[in-house]
N, C-alpha and C positions, 0 to 999 in steps of 0.2 A: 475648181473645187471649192467647197465652203470651208473656210478655216475654222476649225473647232478650237476654242480657247483652251479647253482642257488638254488637248494634245500639244498646243503650242507651249503651255506652261510645263507640261510633262517633259518634253524634249529639251527645253532650254534649261530647266532646273537640274535634271540629271546630268545633262551635258557639262554644266559648271561643276557639279559634284565629282564627275569622273575626272575632269581636268585637274581639279583641286587635289583629288587623291593621288594621281600620277605624280604631281609636283611634290606632295608629301613623301611618297615612297622614294622618289629620285633624291630628295634631300637626305633621307635616312641612309641611302646607299652611299651618299658622298661623304658620310661621317666615317672616319677610319676606325677600325676595330669594332668590337661588339658593345662596348660600354657607351652609353649615351648620357650626356650631361643633363641635369635637371631642367634647364631652361629649353633645351632641344626637345626633351621628353614632353614638356608642357605644350610647346608649339605643336608637336605631332598630335597630341590628344585634342587640343583646341581645333586644329584643322579637320581631324577625323569627325568631331562632333558637328562642325559646320557641314561638311560633306554628307554626313548621315542625315542631318536635318533637311538639307536641300533634296536629297533622294526621297525622303519620307513625304515632303511636300509635293514632289512630282508624282509619287505613287498615289497620294490622295486626289490630286488633280485628275489622274487617269480614270478614277471611278466615275467622275462626272460625264465621262464620255460613254458610259455603258447604259443601255436601256434598262437592264436588269442587273444592278450591281451585285445582288445576292447570288448571281450565277457567274461571278468573275472567275471562279476556279476553272470553269470549263474552257476558258480562253487558252489554257495551256495544253489542251488535249491533242492539238494537231501539231505537236512539236516536230514531227517527222517531215512535214511539208510547208509549214507556215513560219515565216520569220516573225510575225507578231506573237505567235506561241512561244517561240524561242526567246523573244524579248521579255515576255511575261515571266519566264523561268530565270533568265539571266539577271534581271533587276533585283529580285529578292536574294539571289546568291551573292551579288555585288554588295548589297546592303548588309548581309550577314558577315561577309569578309571585312567590311568597313567596321562593324560593330566589334569584331574580335580583334582587329588591328588596333583600334583605339583603346579597347579594353585592356589589351596586354600592355600597352604603353602606360596606361593609367595606373596599373598595378605593378609596373617595373619588372614584368616577367620577360623571359627570353623568347626565342623563336619568332620574333616580330617580322624578321626579314622573309622567313618562309611563308608566314601568313600574308605578308605584303606581296610577294611574288604571286601567290595564288589569287589574291584579290585583283592584282594588276591584270592577270590573264582574264578573269571574269569581266573587268572593266573594258578591256579591248573587245571581248566577245560582245558585250552590251552595245558598244559603239557600232559593231558590225551588224548586229541584229536590227538595231533602230534604223540605220541607214538603208539596210536591204529591204526593209518593209516597203520602202518607197521606190528604190532603185529596181526592184524586181518586177514592178507593174509595167509591163511592156507597152500596153496601149496608152498609158499616160507618158507621152514621149518627153515632156519637160522633166520628169523624174527618172526615166529609164536611162541613166548614165552613170558611169563610175564617179563622176564629179559629185553626185549626191552623197555617196558614201564618204568621199574625201572631205567635202564641206561639213558634214556632221562631225567628223573627227576633228578637223582643224578648228572650227568655231567653238566646239565644246572645250577643247583643250585651251584655246585662247582665253575664253572667259574663266576657265578654271585657274589659269596661271595668273591672270589679273587679280582674281580672288585670293590666290596664294600669296601674292605680293602684299595685299591688304592684311591678311592674317599674320604674315611675318612682321609687318610693321606694328600691328597691335601687340604682338607677342614679344617685341623687342628683339627679334632676330635680325639685327642689322646686316649681318653677313650674308643673308639669303635674299635680301631685298633686290640688290642689283641683278643677280643671275635670274631671279624670278621675273623681274620687270623686263629685262632684255629678252628673255624667252617669250614672254607674253607679246612683246612688240613683234618678234620675228613671226610668231604663230598668227597674230592678227594680220600682218602683212601678207603671209601666205594664204590665210583665209580670204582676204580681199582679192588676191589674184585669181584663186580657184572660183570664188563666188561670181566675180565679174566674168570669168570664162564661161560659167554656166549661163549667165544672163545673155551673153553674145551668142552662144550656142542655141538657146531657146528662141532668141529673136529671129533666127534664120530657119527655124523649123516650118515646114509646109504641111498643111493637113493632108493626110492620105485619103480622106473621105470628103465628099462634098454632098450637098442636097441631092444633086443629080444622081450620084452613085448610090446614095442611100435609099432612094425611092425608085431607082431604075428608069428615070426619065431623062433624056438627054437634051431637052430644051435649054438653051443657054440662059434664060431668064425665068427664074422660079421665085415667087414671092410668097412667104408664109403669112397668112392672115390671122390665124388663131391656132391655139394648141389642141383644141377639141374639147376643152372643159373649162369651167369658170374659175375654180379655185386652184390653189397651189397643190403640190404633191411632194412626195419624198424626192422625186427626181429634181424638182425646182429648188428644193431646200438644201439638199446635200451635195449636189454636183455642180452648183454654180453659186458664186459669191454675191451676185447681184449688185456689185459696185460698178461705178463708171470708169472709164479709162483714166480720167483725171485723178481719181482716188488711187488707183494702182500706181500711177506715176509718182504721186506724192509719197506713197509708202515706200516705193522703190528708192527714191532719192533720200528719204529719211534714214533708212537703214544703211545705205551706202555711206552716209556721213556719220551717223551715230555709232555704228558698229565697228568702224575702221579708223578713219583719220583722227577723230576726236579722242578716243582712248589712247591711241599711240602718241598723241601730243601730250595728253595728261600724264601718261606713264613717263614720258621723256622729261616733263617738267618736275615730276616726283623725283627722278633720279638726280636731277640737278640740285634739288634741295628737298631731301626726304621728308614727306609730309603724309601722315595717315589720312587727313581730309582729302588730299589730292588722289590718293590711291583708292579711297572709298568712292569718290566721284567718278574715277575712271571705270571701276567695275559697274557702277550703277548705270552710267551713260551706255556702256557697251551692252549691258543686259537689255536695256530698253531697246537698243538698236537691233539686238538679236530677236527680241519679241516681234518687232516689225519685219525683220528678215524672215522669220518663220511664218508670219501671216502671209507675206507675199509668196513664199514658197509654195504654200497650199493654194492660194488664190490663182497663181499663174498656171497651175496645171489645168489644162483644158480637156475635160472628158468628152469623148466623141459623141455622147448623147446630147451635148449642148448645141449641136447643129439643129436640133429640133426644139429642145426645152427651154433654151435661154431666149428664144425669140417669142415675145408675147405682143399681140396687137393691142 
């Protein structure tokens, strides 16, 4: 498939925002009683603003994927059957919950835990909707696996916890840095395991269709000489990435290094001697790795039509 940058930025940005919010809400639940100190209140407000900003940037990025942005509202019409429509509904609900959650803390009002709980539910629902958009497409076998949903959840939470560690460091919440960083390390390690599992699974997939079965000819040697037209088409642009195997391999190894071992090492280094700069670098490096990971996720999916359209003489 052709990796669309708009969708890559959408999924990675909102994933980090979702993971950050879950970290914020978990931190609030760990505070005994209902009264929250001013420094904790400030941290929760700062984190909510960052999460809301990332979600807004992801939403803006999604509009670049639309042929007619003015008709974006129609994308929610098929919510009964479409996971994409459900995501379109879940994202604004999550953002509204974030706005209320941060606003209530900013004004020092109560009921933040109830709002946080409802926002957490919408957050998990958004993870499910985003992952199921791809996991539910059965003919794209690289995506049609429970690992797709698990990876979206773990990688989003991992980047969100790395960001939460940074926000805690900037906000002077030293007591939260260690639990956030350790959780980020655990989630990153878990994400590495499940992502590598999906790579191993996909490497052993065998195509169900061949050129012989597609055109009904059983001859063992079929060579395609041309596509039948001179220029490109929607099929050649949207369903094949056009990159060489060497590029795919380079991207794969890039994200395997940048998204997993490097951030773990940086977070461990930051725990040894707490440093905002190190935590910032850990988040940035991991996010760059996740951009590469998401590009590879889309590029690796092999649409059945590529049996015909990716071969050009």
